[in-house]
C-alpha positions in Angstrom: -44.1 95.9 -105.9 -41.3 94.7 -103.9 -43.2 91.6 -102.9 -46.4 89.9 -103.5 -48.3 89.2 -106.4 -47.1 91.8 -108.6 -43.6 90.6 -108.5 -44.8 87.4 -109.1 -46.6 88.1 -112.2 -43.7 90.1 -113.3 -41.7 86.8 -112.8 -43.8 84.7 -114.5 -43.8 87.4 -117.4 -40.0 87.8 -117.3 -38.7 84.2 -117.4 -40.9 84.2 -120.6 -39.5 87.0 -122.4 -35.9 86.8 -120.9 -33.2 85.7 -123.3 -29.7 87.8 -122.6 -28.0 88.0 -125.7 -25.8 90.3 -127.5 -28.6 92.2 -129.4 -30.8 92.7 -126.9 -27.7 94.3 -124.6 -27.2 96.5 -127.7 -31.1 97.6 -127.4 -31.1 98.1 -123.8 -27.7 100.5 -124.6 -29.8 102.7 -126.8 -31.4 103.8 -123.5 -28.4 104.9 -121.9 -27.7 108.5 -121.1 -24.6 108.1 -123.5 -26.3 107.4 -126.4 -30.0 108.9 -125.8 -29.3 112.6 -124.1 -26.8 113.7 -127.1 -29.4 112.5 -130.1 -31.5 114.9 -128.1 -28.8 117.4 -127.9 -28.1 117.6 -131.8 -31.5 117.5 -132.4 -32.6 120.7 -129.9 -29.4 122.7 -131.6 -30.4 122.0 -134.8 -34.1 122.9 -134.2 -33.2 126.1 -132.7 -30.9 126.9 -135.2 -33.7 126.2 -138.1 -36.1 128.6 -135.8 -33.8 131.3 -135.1 -33.1 131.1 -139.2 -36.6 131.6 -139.9 -36.8 134.6 -137.6 -39.2 132.9 -135.1 -39.2 134.8 -131.9 -38.5 132.7 -129.1 -36.6 130.5 -130.9 -34.5 129.0 -128.3 -37.7 127.9 -126.3 -38.9 125.0 -127.9 -35.3 123.3 -127.6 -35.0 124.7 -123.8 -38.6 122.9 -123.2 -37.7 119.5 -124.7 -33.9 119.6 -122.7 -35.4 120.7 -119.4 -38.3 117.7 -119.8 -35.0 114.9 -120.5 -33.4 116.7 -117.3 -36.1 116.0 -114.6 -36.0 112.2 -115.4 -33.1 111.8 -112.8 -35.0 114.2 -110.2 -37.9 112.0 -110.6 -36.9 108.5 -111.2 -34.3 108.0 -108.4 -36.4 109.3 -105.4 -39.3 106.3 -106.8 -36.1 103.7 -106.9 -35.4 104.6 -103.4 -39.2 104.6 -102.6 -40.0 101.6 -104.0 -36.3 99.5 -102.9 -37.8 96.9 -105.5 -35.5 93.7 -106.3 -34.0 93.1 -109.3 -34.2 90.4 -111.7 -32.4 86.7 -111.6 -30.3 88.2 -114.3 -28.8 91.0 -112.4 -26.5 91.2 -109.5 -28.5 91.2 -105.9 -29.5 94.9 -105.1 -32.9 97.0 -105.3 -33.8 100.5 -107.0 -34.8 98.8 -110.1 -38.5 100.4 -110.5 -39.2 102.4 -112.2 -36.5 101.5 -115.3 -34.3 104.6 -115.5 -33.3 103.7 -119.0 -36.9 103.7 -120.2 -37.5 106.4 -119.0 -34.3 108.6 -120.6 -35.1 107.2 -123.5 -38.4 107.8 -123.7 -38.2 111.8 -123.0 -34.7 112.0 -124.9 -36.2 110.5 -128.0 -40.1 111.8 -127.3 -38.8 115.1 -126.6 -37.1 115.4 -129.8 -39.8 114.3 -131.9 -41.9 116.8 -130.4 -39.4 119.7 -131.4 -39.0 118.5 -134.4 -42.8 117.9 -135.4 -43.7 122.0 -136.0 -40.5 122.2 -138.7 -41.7 119.1 -140.6 -43.6 120.4 -143.7 -45.3 116.9 -144.4 -47.5 114.3 -142.5 -45.3 111.7 -144.1 -42.2 113.4 -142.6 -43.9 114.0 -138.9 -45.2 110.3 -139.0 -41.7 109.1 -139.8 -40.1 111.0 -136.8 -43.0 110.0 -134.2 -42.5 106.6 -135.5 -38.4 106.4 -135.3 -39.1 107.6 -131.7 -41.8 105.3 -130.6 -39.4 102.5 -132.0 -36.3 103.6 -130.4 -38.3 103.3 -126.9 -39.8 100.2 -127.4 -36.4 98.6 -128.2 -34.6 99.8 -125.6 -37.4 98.8 -123.5 -37.6 95.1 -125.4 -33.6 95.4 -125.0 -34.0 95.8 -121.1 -36.7 92.9 -120.6 -35.5 90.3 -123.0 -31.0 91.0 -121.4 -33.1 90.2 -117.9 -31.8 94.2 -116.8 -35.5 95.2 -115.7 -39.1 93.5 -114.8 -41.8 94.3 -117.8 -43.6 96.5 -114.8 -40.7 98.3 -114.5 -40.7 99.4 -117.9 -44.2 100.2 -117.7 -43.9 102.4 -115.0 -41.6 104.5 -116.7 -43.9 104.8 -120.1 -46.6 105.9 -117.5 -44.1 108.4 -116.2 -42.7 109.4 -119.8 -46.5 109.8 -121.0 -47.0 112.5 -118.1 -44.1 114.6 -118.9 -44.1 114.2 -122.5 -48.1 115.5 -122.7 -46.6 118.5 -120.2 -44.1 119.0 -122.8 -46.5 118.7 -125.7 -48.6 121.6 -124.0 -46.1 123.7 -123.2 -44.6 123.4 -126.8 -48.4 124.0 -128.0 -48.7 127.3 -125.9 -45.0 128.8 -127.0 -46.3 128.0 -130.7 -49.1 130.2 -130.4 -47.2 133.1 -128.5 -44.1 132.8 -130.5 -44.5 132.9 -133.8 -41.8 134.9 -135.9 -42.9 137.5 -138.4 -44.6 140.6 -139.1 -46.1 143.4 -137.0 -44.7 145.9 -135.0 -45.2 147.2 -131.5 -48.9 146.7 -131.0 -49.5 144.6 -134.2 -50.0 141.1 -133.9 -47.4 138.7 -134.9 
């Protein structure tokens, strides 16, 4: 990754895609912690309040799971950056530690977690498709902006997609389990809920 065929391939693809402009910078900024995490926080609070008002047991659990999934990003990405010690593109100051892309991972986990926490609350398939589509569009926009601006090599972004896929799959499994065991509603002690 730091030298050899993968870096040469990345350099060729990056050279074809890189065209720094203001629009690509704005798109890449959607992956900043200062943007993505507040969006996630608002969604988690609203989803938690909605679950609480509907009488759902453990109403706070999906929101907590979404927050934890996003909070582990730095704990995974930073050691990977140190371990790989990959140099940046020619568009950034000389340094190492660009693999995987922290902005991409942040965007994928924040927007993906927000979508996963919202899905059970949405009544129509169209609303669910819109939320998933919006989350995916935001992650793709950040990814495109990072490569187009030259902040990251394409494989830095792809690596973050892979990491995010694993984390979001684990979150989806956890939310599915919590949904089966944490439904609100009737029943006293010993009765099914």
